N, C-alpha and C positions, 0 to 999 in steps of 0.2 A: 392622464395616468391614474390608475386606481389608487386608493389609499393603501398605505403600508400596514401590514399586520404581522404579528409573530408567526413563525412557521407552524406553531401548534394552536393557533387561534382561528376562529371562523372568518372567512373572507367573503362569504356569500352563500347562496344555495344554488343547486343545479337548476338550469333553466327548465321550465315545466315541459316544454316539448321534448327535450332530451330525456327527462325522467320518464315520461310516458312511453317514448320509443324503446327505452331500455327496461321497461317494466319495474321501475323503482318508485318509491314514495315521492310525495310532493315536496318534502322538506329535507332533501339530501344536502347536508352541510358540506361545503368545500373548504378544506383547511388551507392555510397560507402555503404550506408545503416547503420543500427544501431541495437543494441541489443533491446530486447523486451521492457524494461522499458524506455530507451531513446526514442524509437519510440513512445511509449504511450505518453510521455511528448510532443513530437512534435504534436501528434494527438489532444491533448487537449489544445495546445497553451501555454505550460509551457516553455517559452523561456527566460524570464528575471530573474535576481537575485531575490530570494525570492519566485518565483513561485514554486509550489510543488503539489504533489498528493500522495495519498495512494492507492496502488493496493492491494485489499483484495481478493486474490485468494487462491490457495493451500498454498502458502507462503504469507507473508505480507511485502510489500515494502513501505518505506516512502522515496520519491524522492524529492530533493530540488535543484533548479538551483542556482549556485554560480557565482560570478564574478572572482574568482581565485581558485586555488587548495587549498582545505581546508581538509587535512587528519586528521584522529583521529584513528590510527591503534590500540591503546590500548583498544578501545571500539568496534573494528571490524566494523568501518565505511568504506564503500566503497567510494572512491573519484576518479572520472574519468573525462576525457573530455566529454562534452555534444555532441549532434549530430549536433550542429551548431558551426561555427568558433568562437574562443575567448570566449567560455563559458565552464563552468565546472559544475559538479553536485556531490552531495553526496547522498548516499543511506544508510539507515538502513534496514536490512533484518532479519525478524523472519521466521524461517523455517516452522512453522505450524500456519496458520491463519484460513481461511475459512475451511480448512481441519479439524480443531478441531471440528467445528460444524458437519461436515459430519461424523466424527468418533463418536461423541455423538449420532447422529441419528442412526447409526448402533448399538451402544451399547444398546439403549433403544427401538429399533424397531419402530421408527417413522420418518416421513420425515421432511424436514426443515420447510415447510409451516405449518405443524401441530404444531411443537414445537414453532415457532415464534408467531403463533396465540394464543397458550396457554399462552405464556409468556406475550403478550400484554394484555390478559384478566386478568391475575393475578396481574401484575405490571403496573399500569397506568403511572408511572414515575420512574426514576432511584432511587429516594430517598426511594422508598418502599422496596428496595432489600438490605438494609444495613445489614440484618442478614443472607443473603445468604452465602454459603460456598465460599472460595477462590479457584481459579483454576489457576495453573501454566500451560501454554500452550506449554510446551516443549516436545511434543510427538516425536520429531526427533532430540533431542538436541537443541541447540540454537546458533545463530550467534551473531547479535548485541543485546545488548552490551556485552554479556558474553563470546562469543567465546568458548562455552562449549559443545563439542559433547556428553558428558555424562549426561547433564541435562535431567530430566525426568518430565513428566506431573504428576500433583498432584491435587486431591480434598482435601481441608483442611477445617474442621469445619462442617462435616456432623453430623446431629442430628436425633433423632427418628422422628422429625416432618419435616425433609427436604423433599420437594416435587420435582418432576421432573422439574417444572418451575424454582425452585431455582437453580438447577444445570445448566439449559439452560442459565439462566442469568449469572451464574458464568463463563461459557464458553465464552460468548460474552464479558463480562467484562475483563476476563483474556487476551484475544487477544487485547482489547483496552489498557490495562495496558502494554502489551508487546510493543505496538506501542508508548506509552508514554515514555517507557524506550529508545526506538530508537530515539525519538525526542529529548530527553535530551542529548543523545550522539551527535546528530548533533549540538545542541545548544552549547555544550561544545567546538565544533570546530569553533564557530563563526557564525552559521547559525541562522537567524531569519525568522519566518513565522507567518502570521496572518490568512491566508486562505489556505486550502488544498482541492484539488479536490479528489473525491472518484471514483475509477474505479474497475472493476473486479466483480465477481459474488456476493460478499458480499454487493455491493452497492445497491442491490435490497431491503435490509432491512432498512426501515426508523428508526426503533428502534435502530438498531446497529449504524447507522450513527449518531444519536443524542447522543448515549452513548459515541462514540468516540469524538465528539465535546466537550462534558462535561469533559471527562477524559484528553484530550490533551489541553483543554482551547484554542481551535482554531476553527474558522468557517470552516465547511465542506460543500462543494457544489457538487452536482451531475449534470453532463452535459448530455444533450440529446445525445444518441448514444455513451456514454462513453465506453460501452462494446466492441466497435470496435476501440478503440483508437490506439492500436498498428498497426493495418492494415492501418488505416487512416494516421498515422504518416509515415509509409513506403511509402505510395503513395505520401505524401507531400514531402518527401525527393527526390523522383523521379521527382516531379514537379520543385523543386529547382534546381536539376541537369540539367534540360533543360532550365533554364533561369528565373524561377520564383523568386520573391523577398520575403524575410521573412515576411514583413509587410502584404503582400497580401495573402501569403500561410498559415502562421501559426497563423490563427485567433482562438479565443476561441469559441467552440460550445455553443449554448444557455444553460443557467442554467435551469435545470428541477426542482431542489429542493435545498433548502438552510437550513442548520442546524446551529443555533447560540448557542454557549456555554452558559449555565445557571450558573451564579456565585454561587448560592446556591448549586446546584447539584455538581459543581466542588469542592466546599468546603467539601461536604459530602463524595465525593469519595476520597479525599486526605488521610484520615487515612486508608482506605482500600488499597490504592496504597502503602502506607508505610508498611503495614503488608504483602502485596504481595512481595515487595522487600526483606523484612526481612526473609520471608519464604524461598525464594531461597537461601539466604546467609546461613541460618541454615542447609538446606538440601544438599548444594553443597558437593559432595564427599561422601555423606552418602550411 
C-alpha cells in the first residue's frame, strides 16, 4: 500500500509517459485527493466547523464540518477526517433523494419540469399541502438514521380526490423529512448548523429548496456553479498541494439564491413530520 498523505498534500508526480502523452510538464504534482462529498465541501468553501451542505442527487447527503471526531454509529452517522488537516466532518446519508422524483416521473409518465410546474401552479406555498399524502422515500432501504436495508417506500393517505400534484408534493416533502431525520442524527452527536449550501441536481428547484429550509428550520443557499463543486474541490486540492494557502484557495462561490425558513410553515410541517416518523416505526418489519 502507498503511504498515507493529507488530501491537500502531494502524493507523488504524474508518470513521465502520461505527462508526455497528455502534453503536460514533467513535474505535475498529484494531490492526495478526496471522496466526492469532501471534495464538494472544498469546492463550495465548507472548511470551518459548522459549515455544511446538502447534496441532493441520486442519494441525499447532509455534510457538516466539525472541529473534532463526533461519531454517532447508533444512527448510522458517518464521521471522517475532512480533506483539510485538523478538521473532521459528519455525514447523514439517505439512499434515495432526487431519485425519488425521477422514479415518480417514470411512474406517472411526466418529466420533472412538468411535475414541478404543475406543483407550483396548484400549491402557491407549503401550507397549502397539509392534506397531501405522506411519502416514505425508502426506495432502496435507508441508511441514516435507520440503518435499515429492508425499509420500503410508501404513499400513505391516498383518497379519491388525491391529485398528481399532491403526490409530487409528498415526494418532495418526504425527501425533505428524510434530511430532517439526518440533521437530527447529526445534532444528537453535537453538531449545530444555521446555514446549509445546496448542491446537486435537486438544487435547480426553488420550491424544493424552500421546502427543505422550512422542514429543517435552517437557511438554504445555492451557490453559482454549485453543480461543479466536486470537480472544483479536486482542483483546489491540487492547488493546495502545490503551495496554495487555504484562505486564498477555499473561498465560497457567490450566492445565487437564498431560502430563509418561515416559522409558520415550519410549525405547520411539524405534525406531518411527526406522522412521517410514526409511519416508519409502525411499518418497520411489516
